[in-house]
N, C-alpha and C positions, 0 to 999 in steps of 0.2 A: 634559464627557465626550469631546468630539471632541479636545480638547487631550491628554487621557490616551492616547487611541488613537494620536495622532501621536507622542507620546513613546515609547510602546511599540514602534511601528513603527521609529522611529529606533534604539532600543536593539537591536532584532532585527537590523537592518542592520549595526550595530557588531559584534554577536556573530558574524555570518556571516563577517566579515573575519578573525576570530581563528583561528589554526591549531588550537587545542584544540577549538573547535566543529566545525571541518571534520573532525577525527579522530573525534569523537563521532558526527557525522552519518554518516560512511562506515561506522563500526562498526555502528550501528543498521541502516542500510540493508542492509549485508551480511547481517545476521541475517534480514531480511525477504525480500530478493531471493534467488532460488535459481536453479539451472540450469533451463532450459526443461522444462516438464512440461505437455503439452497438456491433460490432464484438469483441472489446476488453473488453467492460464493462461487458458483460454477463459472461465470464469465471471468472473474478475477483469477481463478485457478487456471483457466485456459490461457490468459495473458502470461501468467508465470510459466506454464508448460511450453509455450511457444518460444521462449527465450533461446534455448539451445538450438532448435532447428533453424531459427532465423539467423542466429549468430554464425552457424555453420554454412547456411545457404548463401549468405551474402558474398563471402570470398569465393565460394565455388562458382556462383553465378558470374561474378566478375571474371574469373579465370576462363570459364566456358565461352563467355562473350568475347574475351580477348583472343582466344584461340580461333573461334569461328570467324571473327572479323579481322584476324591477323593484326591485332592492335596490341602492341607492346606496352602501351600506357596502362591499359586495363589489366593485363597480366601482372605487371609490376604492382598495381594497386591491390590485386587479389592476394599477392604475397604479403603485402603490408597489413591488409585486413586480417588475414589468417594469423600472422604473427601477433597482431594486437589481441585477437581472440585468445590465443594461447598464453600470452604474457599476462593479460588481465586475469585469466583463470588461475594461473600459477601464483601470481602475487596475492590474489585474494585468499587462496588456500594457505599460503605461507603465513599470511597475516593472521588468519583464523587460528592456526596452530600456535602462533606466538602470543597473541592477546588472550585467547581462550575465554572469551566472554560467553556466558551461558545465554541460551535463547530466552526471549522474554516470557514465553509460556512456561518455561522451567522456573524462572525466578519469581514470576507473578502469576501462578496458576489460578488464583482467585479473581484476577482482573482480566487477563488476556485469554481469549479463546483461540486455541490452536485449530486452524482449519486446513492445514496443509502439512506435508512432510517437512521437517526441518532437520537438516544434517547435524553435523557435530557442533560447531560453535557459531556465534552470531555475527561478530564483527570481523570483517566488513561483509556486506551483502554481495556474494558472488554473482547472483543473477543481475543485480544492478550494475556491477562492474562490467560484465560482458555486454549487457544491453547498451551502456554508454560507450564502451569501446566500439561496438558495432555502429552506433549512431555517429560517433565522431569520425570513424574511418570512412563511412559512406559520405558524410558531409565534406570531408577533405577531398574525396574523389570527385564529387559533383557539388561544388560550392554554390548551389542555387537555393533560394529560399524554399522552393517547392520540394526540395529533397531534405534540407536541413530541418524545417518545421515538423514534417511527419516523423522523421527519424528520431528527433528528440522527444516528440510527443509519445511515441511508442516506448522509448527508453524510460520516460517519466511514468508511463502506465505500468511498466514492469516494476519499477521501484515502488510505486504506490501499492501494487498488488501484494508485495512482500509484507508491508505493514498491515494491510487489510486482512491478510491471512494469518496474522499474528506471529510471524516467524522472525521479524526484524524490527529493531528500533529505528527511529529517524536518523540517529547518528551512524548506524550501520550503513544506511543508504548513502549518506554523505561520504563515508569512507569508500564505498563502492564507486561512487561517481568520480572521486579523485583518482582512484586506481584505473578505472576504465578510460577516462579522458587522458590521463597521464600515459597509460600504455599505448594508446592510439597515437598521441602526439610524438611519443618516443620512437615508435616504429616508423612514423612518417618522416621524422628527422633522420633516422638511420637510412631510410630509402633515399633521401636527398644526398647524404654523404656517399652512398654507394654509387649513385648516378654520376657523381663528379669524376 
């Protein structure tokens, strides 16, 4: 499974380098990003700003619940979720430094409206990576539809907010999703090996 994720990631990097993908990326982004509108911008900025607190609160909450309830399963899951958060953050930052893709508002200032802070580079979306790592970890801990659906809806909202705010291309989000889900699955698998 890890090999498949690696190949998918390399294929995605190849696609980003092609001009047609860039054109498709900017066309989609142009449809989602719009001129500044405070009534719509503030809620999407809020969704973006909640990513880190939610990503940190989830493993901390699992740990506290595990300690309070003397539940080793929850404590183990809190370690996996925390490791997934850290791994997805580190992988997305390392990939940004390696790929060095400029932000869309830098490359297309006449088309894309910057409505939020954008850090150094664009690919992949670190917010999206952490949001999907969090959603995947929570879904693996509680594999019930009423946990999975809202978890991934929230992660999808974080991803959408990054395009709406003009700081990421759609392919940046795809890269973030692959990193986030992959990091969570990897830490889950490592947890299974450790338990044996």
